C-alpha positions as YAML, in Angstrom:
chain: A
units: angstrom
residues:
- id: 1
  name: MET
  ca: [-23.03, -18.93, -58.78]
- id: 2
  name: ILE
  ca: [-24.51, -16.28, -56.49]
- id: 3
  name: ARG
  ca: [-24.38, -18.78, -53.48]
- id: 4
  name: GLN
  ca: [-20.65, -19.70, -54.26]
- id: 5
  name: PHE
  ca: [-19.75, -15.90, -54.60]
- id: 6
  name: SER
  ca: [-21.41, -15.21, -51.22]
- id: 7
  name: ILE
  ca: [-19.48, -17.98, -49.59]
- id: 8
  name: ARG
  ca: [-16.21, -16.62, -51.15]
- id: 9
  name: LEU
  ca: [-17.10, -13.07, -49.99]
- id: 10
  name: LEU
  ca: [-17.70, -14.22, -46.40]
- id: 11
  name: CYS
  ca: [-14.39, -16.14, -46.26]
- id: 12
  name: CYS
  ca: [-12.66, -13.01, -47.48]
- id: 13
  name: LEU
  ca: [-14.18, -10.83, -44.91]
- id: 14
  name: PHE
  ca: [-13.34, -13.33, -42.26]
- id: 15
  name: VAL
  ca: [-9.71, -13.45, -43.24]
- id: 16
  name: CYS
  ca: [-9.52, -9.57, -43.29]
- id: 17
  name: LEU
  ca: [-11.25, -9.26, -39.90]
- id: 18
  name: SER
  ca: [-8.75, -11.95, -38.44]
- id: 19
  name: TYR
  ca: [-5.68, -10.05, -39.95]
- id: 20
  name: SER
  ca: [-7.22, -6.78, -38.58]
- id: 21
  name: CYS
  ca: [-7.51, -8.23, -35.09]
- id: 22
  name: SER
  ca: [-4.16, -9.75, -35.04]
- id: 23
  name: GLN
  ca: [-2.43, -6.61, -36.28]
- id: 24
  name: THR
  ca: [-4.23, -4.66, -33.53]
- id: 25
  name: ASP
  ca: [-3.12, -7.05, -30.74]
- id: 26
  name: GLU
  ca: [0.44, -6.95, -31.92]
- id: 27
  name: GLN
  ca: [0.45, -3.15, -31.95]
- id: 28
  name: THR
  ca: [-1.38, -2.61, -28.62]
- id: 29
  name: THR
  ca: [1.04, -2.41, -25.66]
- id: 30
  name: TYR
  ca: [0.26, -1.87, -22.15]
- id: 31
  name: PRO
  ca: [2.70, -0.36, -19.46]
- id: 32
  name: SER
  ca: [4.20, -2.48, -16.87]
- id: 33
  name: LEU
  ca: [2.40, -1.49, -13.74]
- id: 34
  name: ILE
  ca: [4.09, -1.47, -10.18]
- id: 35
  name: THR
  ca: [2.25, -1.13, -6.96]
- id: 36
  name: GLU
  ca: [4.22, 0.13, -3.99]
- id: 37
  name: PHE
  ca: [3.76, 2.08, -0.80]
- id: 38
  name: ALA
  ca: [5.19, 5.64, -1.39]
- id: 39
  name: GLU
  ca: [5.44, 9.11, 0.08]
- id: 40
  name: LEU
  ca: [3.67, 11.91, -2.02]
- id: 41
  name: TYR
  ca: [4.59, 15.45, -1.46]
- id: 42
  name: ALA
  ca: [2.13, 18.33, -2.17]
- id: 43
  name: ASP
  ca: [3.60, 21.80, -3.13]
- id: 44
  name: ALA
  ca: [2.59, 25.30, -2.20]
- id: 45
  name: ASP
  ca: [-0.42, 25.08, -4.74]
- id: 46
  name: GLY
  ca: [-1.65, 21.63, -3.45]
- id: 47
  name: ASN
  ca: [-0.11, 19.88, -6.44]
- id: 48
  name: ILE
  ca: [1.67, 16.55, -6.03]
- id: 49
  name: CYS
  ca: [4.53, 16.54, -8.50]
- id: 50
  name: GLN
  ca: [6.72, 13.89, -6.92]
- id: 51
  name: MET
  ca: [6.53, 10.60, -5.10]
- id: 52
  name: ARG
  ca: [9.22, 8.49, -3.28]
- id: 53
  name: PRO
  ca: [8.48, 4.66, -3.07]
- id: 54
  name: ASP
  ca: [10.03, 2.81, -0.10]
- id: 55
  name: ARG
  ca: [13.80, 2.15, -0.40]
- id: 56
  name: LYS
  ca: [13.69, 3.88, -3.77]
- id: 57
  name: PRO
  ca: [14.62, 7.36, -5.05]
- id: 58
  name: THR
  ca: [12.22, 10.29, -5.65]
- id: 59
  name: TYR
  ca: [10.35, 10.17, -9.00]
- id: 60
  name: TYR
  ca: [8.65, 13.01, -10.78]
- id: 61
  name: LEU
  ca: [4.99, 12.72, -11.98]
- id: 62
  name: ALA
  ca: [4.27, 13.24, -15.65]
- id: 63
  name: SER
  ca: [0.95, 14.60, -14.89]
- id: 64
  name: PRO
  ca: [0.63, 16.36, -11.48]
- id: 65
  name: LEU
  ca: [-2.06, 15.45, -9.04]
- id: 66
  name: ARG
  ca: [-4.08, 18.43, -8.03]
- id: 67
  name: GLY
  ca: [-6.46, 19.47, -5.32]
- id: 68
  name: TYR
  ca: [-4.56, 18.46, -2.25]
- id: 69
  name: HIS
  ca: [-3.57, 20.37, 0.92]
- id: 70
  name: PRO
  ca: [-0.49, 22.62, 0.24]
- id: 71
  name: HIS
  ca: [2.89, 21.57, 1.85]
- id: 72
  name: THR
  ca: [1.50, 18.30, 3.02]
- id: 73
  name: GLU
  ca: [2.88, 14.67, 2.75]
- id: 74
  name: TYR
  ca: [0.70, 11.82, 2.00]
- id: 75
  name: ARG
  ca: [1.26, 8.12, 2.08]
- id: 76
  name: ALA
  ca: [-0.50, 5.81, -0.38]
- id: 77
  name: ALA
  ca: [-0.36, 2.50, -2.20]
- id: 78
  name: CYS
  ca: [0.64, 3.92, -5.60]
- id: 79
  name: THR
  ca: [0.03, 1.86, -8.85]
- id: 80
  name: TYR
  ca: [2.54, 3.47, -11.41]
- id: 81
  name: ALA
  ca: [4.51, 2.99, -14.55]
- id: 82
  name: PHE
  ca: [7.53, 4.66, -16.01]
- id: 83
  name: SER
  ca: [6.83, 7.26, -18.55]
- id: 84
  name: GLY
  ca: [8.51, 5.95, -21.82]
- id: 85
  name: ASN
  ca: [12.16, 5.42, -21.46]
- id: 86
  name: ASP
  ca: [12.62, 8.02, -18.65]
- id: 87
  name: SER
  ca: [13.75, 6.37, -15.36]
- id: 88
  name: THR
  ca: [13.01, 9.47, -13.32]
- id: 89
  name: THR
  ca: [9.45, 10.17, -14.48]
- id: 90
  name: VAL
  ca: [6.26, 8.16, -13.83]
- id: 91
  name: ARG
  ca: [2.56, 8.07, -14.41]
- id: 92
  name: ILE
  ca: [0.14, 7.30, -11.62]
- id: 93
  name: TYR
  ca: [-2.61, 4.85, -12.43]
- id: 94
  name: GLY
  ca: [-4.11, 4.34, -9.05]
- id: 95
  name: LEU
  ca: [-3.77, 5.44, -5.38]
- id: 96
  name: GLU
  ca: [-5.11, 3.79, -2.35]
- id: 97
  name: ARG
  ca: [-4.98, 5.25, 1.22]
- id: 98
  name: VAL
  ca: [-2.38, 3.87, 3.71]
- id: 99
  name: ILE
  ca: [-3.15, 4.46, 7.34]
- id: 100
  name: VAL
  ca: [0.04, 5.89, 9.20]
- id: 101
  name: LEU
  ca: [-0.11, 4.38, 12.65]
- id: 102
  name: GLN
  ca: [0.38, 6.71, 15.70]
- id: 103
  name: ASP
  ca: [1.19, 6.03, 19.23]
- id: 104
  name: SER
  ca: [-2.10, 5.02, 20.96]
- id: 105
  name: THR
  ca: [-0.63, 3.75, 24.26]
- id: 106
  name: GLN
  ca: [-2.62, 6.11, 26.42]
- id: 107
  name: GLN
  ca: [-6.05, 5.10, 24.86]
- id: 108
  name: SER
  ca: [-8.23, 3.83, 27.55]
- id: 109
  name: TYR
  ca: [-9.77, 1.10, 25.21]
- id: 110
  name: PRO
  ca: [-7.66, -1.88, 25.00]
- id: 111
  name: GLY
  ca: [-7.82, -1.80, 21.09]
- id: 112
  name: THR
  ca: [-7.01, -5.59, 20.24]
- id: 113
  name: ASP
  ca: [-9.92, -6.46, 18.32]
- id: 114
  name: PRO
  ca: [-9.14, -9.35, 15.85]
- id: 115
  name: LEU
  ca: [-8.46, -9.02, 12.09]
- id: 116
  name: GLN
  ca: [-6.76, -10.93, 9.40]
- id: 117
  name: VAL
  ca: [-3.11, -10.31, 8.47]
- id: 118
  name: VAL
  ca: [-2.51, -10.71, 4.65]
- id: 119
  name: SER
  ca: [1.26, -9.69, 4.83]
- id: 120
  name: LEU
  ca: [3.70, -7.74, 6.61]
- id: 121
  name: TRP
  ca: [7.10, -6.34, 5.34]
- id: 122
  name: ASP
  ca: [9.96, -3.96, 6.19]
- id: 123
  name: GLY
  ca: [9.75, -0.97, 4.05]
- id: 124
  name: GLY
  ca: [12.85, 0.58, 5.27]
- id: 125
  name: ASP
  ca: [11.56, 3.72, 7.19]
- id: 126
  name: PHE
  ca: [8.33, 1.84, 7.85]
- id: 127
  name: ILE
  ca: [6.64, -1.42, 8.87]
- id: 128
  name: ASN
  ca: [4.00, -2.01, 6.28]
- id: 129
  name: LEU
  ca: [0.90, -3.93, 6.74]
- id: 130
  name: HIS
  ca: [-1.66, -5.36, 4.50]
- id: 131
  name: LEU
  ca: [-4.68, -6.33, 6.60]
- id: 132
  name: SER
  ca: [-8.31, -7.56, 6.08]
- id: 133
  name: VAL
  ca: [-11.03, -6.35, 8.52]
- id: 134
  name: LYS
  ca: [-14.61, -7.19, 8.97]
- id: 135
  name: THR
  ca: [-16.80, -4.20, 8.43]
- id: 136
  name: GLN
  ca: [-20.09, -2.62, 7.59]
- id: 137
  name: SER
  ca: [-18.64, 0.59, 6.31]
- id: 138
  name: GLY
  ca: [-18.26, 1.93, 9.84]
- id: 139
  name: THR
  ca: [-15.34, 3.99, 11.31]
- id: 140
  name: GLN
  ca: [-12.56, 1.73, 13.07]
- id: 141
  name: HIS
  ca: [-9.65, 3.10, 14.91]
- id: 142
  name: TRP
  ca: [-5.95, 2.43, 14.43]
- id: 143
  name: GLY
  ca: [-2.53, 2.77, 16.05]
- id: 144
  name: TYR
  ca: [-0.08, 0.94, 18.09]
- id: 145
  name: ARG
  ca: [0.61, 0.49, 21.76]
- id: 146
  name: MET
  ca: [3.90, 0.49, 23.53]
- id: 147
  name: ASP
  ca: [4.08, -2.62, 25.71]
- id: 148
  name: SER
  ca: [7.58, -2.70, 26.99]
- id: 149
  name: ILE
  ca: [11.43, -2.21, 26.21]
- id: 150
  name: ARG
  ca: [13.70, -5.29, 26.98]
- id: 151
  name: ILE
  ca: [17.36, -5.59, 26.87]
- id: 152
  name: THR
  ca: [19.10, -8.66, 25.51]
- id: 153
  name: ALA
  ca: [22.19, -10.35, 26.67]
- id: 154
  name: GLN
  ca: [23.91, -8.53, 23.81]
- id: 155
  name: GLN
  ca: [22.87, -5.21, 25.23]
- id: 156
  name: LYS
  ca: [20.46, -4.65, 22.37]
- id: 157
  name: ARG
  ca: [16.89, -3.24, 23.00]
- id: 158
  name: ILE
  ca: [13.72, -4.91, 21.66]
- id: 159
  name: ALA
  ca: [10.70, -2.64, 21.65]
- id: 160
  name: TYR
  ca: [7.37, -4.80, 22.06]
- id: 161
  name: LEU
  ca: [4.44, -3.23, 20.47]
- id: 162
  name: THR
  ca: [0.87, -4.24, 19.84]
- id: 163
  name: LEU
  ca: [-1.21, -3.19, 16.97]
- id: 164
  name: TYR
  ca: [-4.08, -0.92, 18.21]
- id: 165
  name: HIS
  ca: [-7.29, -1.90, 16.41]
- id: 166
  name: ASN
  ca: [-10.56, -0.78, 17.83]
- id: 167
  name: GLN
  ca: [-13.67, -2.17, 16.02]
- id: 168
  name: ASN
  ca: [-15.84, 0.65, 17.31]
- id: 169
  name: ASN
  ca: [-18.89, -1.42, 17.26]
- id: 170
  name: ASP
  ca: [-18.63, -1.69, 13.44]
- id: 171
  name: PRO
  ca: [-20.55, -5.04, 12.58]
- id: 172
  name: LEU
  ca: [-18.56, -7.90, 11.17]
- id: 173
  name: SER
  ca: [-20.43, -8.02, 8.01]
- id: 174
  name: TYR
  ca: [-17.94, -8.54, 5.08]
- id: 175
  name: SER
  ca: [-14.25, -8.22, 4.49]
- id: 176
  name: GLU
  ca: [-12.41, -5.16, 3.51]
- id: 177
  name: LYS
  ca: [-8.72, -4.62, 2.91]
- id: 178
  name: VAL
  ca: [-6.66, -2.02, 5.05]
- id: 179
  name: TYR
  ca: [-3.20, -0.66, 4.25]
- id: 180
  name: ALA
  ca: [-1.33, 0.66, 7.10]
- id: 181
  name: SER
  ca: [2.23, 1.83, 7.93]
- id: 182
  name: LEU
  ca: [4.09, 2.20, 11.18]
- id: 183
  name: PRO
  ca: [6.86, 4.74, 11.02]
- id: 184
  name: LYS
  ca: [10.07, 3.51, 12.63]
- id: 185
  name: ASN
  ca: [11.14, 7.04, 13.52]
- id: 186
  name: SER
  ca: [8.30, 7.27, 16.01]
- id: 187
  name: LEU
  ca: [10.44, 4.91, 18.10]
- id: 188
  name: LYS
  ca: [13.75, 6.83, 17.92]
- id: 189
  name: ALA
  ca: [13.29, 7.97, 21.58]
- id: 190
  name: VAL
  ca: [13.48, 4.43, 23.02]
- id: 191
  name: ILE
  ca: [15.63, 2.33, 20.54]
- id: 192
  name: GLU
  ca: [18.46, 2.92, 18.11]
- id: 193
  name: SER
  ca: [20.01, 1.55, 14.98]
- id: 194
  name: GLY
  ca: [20.69, -2.31, 15.48]
- id: 195
  name: ASP
  ca: [17.84, -2.61, 17.99]
- id: 196
  name: SER
  ca: [14.64, -4.53, 17.23]
- id: 197
  name: ILE
  ca: [11.04, -4.06, 17.03]
- id: 198
  name: CYS
  ca: [8.43, -6.99, 17.82]
- id: 199
  name: LEU
  ca: [4.88, -6.24, 16.66]
- id: 200
  name: GLN
  ca: [2.10, -8.33, 18.08]
- id: 201
  name: ILE
  ca: [-1.34, -8.50, 16.29]
- id: 202
  name: ASN
  ca: [-4.37, -10.20, 17.53]
- id: 203
  name: THR
  ca: [-5.86, -12.20, 14.49]
- id: 204
  name: PHE
  ca: [-8.96, -14.35, 14.25]
- id: 205
  name: ALA
  ca: [-6.72, -17.22, 14.60]
- id: 206
  name: GLY
  ca: [-5.00, -16.09, 17.72]
- id: 207
  name: LYS
  ca: [-2.12, -13.64, 18.64]
- id: 208
  name: ASN
  ca: [0.90, -13.52, 16.40]
- id: 209
  name: SER
  ca: [4.12, -11.54, 16.42]
- id: 210
  name: TRP
  ca: [6.61, -10.29, 13.80]
- id: 211
  name: LYS
  ca: [10.19, -9.01, 14.41]
- id: 212
  name: PHE
  ca: [11.98, -6.24, 12.51]
- id: 213
  name: VAL
  ca: [15.27, -4.67, 12.71]
- id: 214
  name: TYR
  ca: [15.37, -1.06, 13.46]
...
């Protein structure tokens, strides 16, 4: 009798635990996370209270990010989710730095050390890059070089650029991702709406180029 009672008790406990776990799984919900490049704005107190993802409106942060430089604009790969049913307020779950590429045409070093291109895309005001570099946690240098401006038969300009990447003697030890953005408005002195940008990058497989509309 004792053995049979013990078996029945164990069976009851198993059923209860199974029911409890299934109830927990059904009740647990996770937010739908979105990862996008975005502009972040710090106010006079160094608090970031809003962000604007590429090609989207400005969102307000449910919880401000504190400790940043006052009146400063940052660019980052933001992982976020909307706060409840509010389509104007979001919660930030992760931030990764995005390098904003500056004109490095006058740099004496050629700056075409190879890397791997994971993806490139048009972010509206920016050309966005997801890259993979070889590193040993050293400092590498980034930018872009203006190579030439050509005019097509249709009287449209094409700005030919090269990604500036200086390995800076950082050993090729392990792969590390790099996010970068090239601001299109940095080219407004030489091209205008309807013109094109051709960006060349030296990869481990050779030189490749990508074309974007300005």
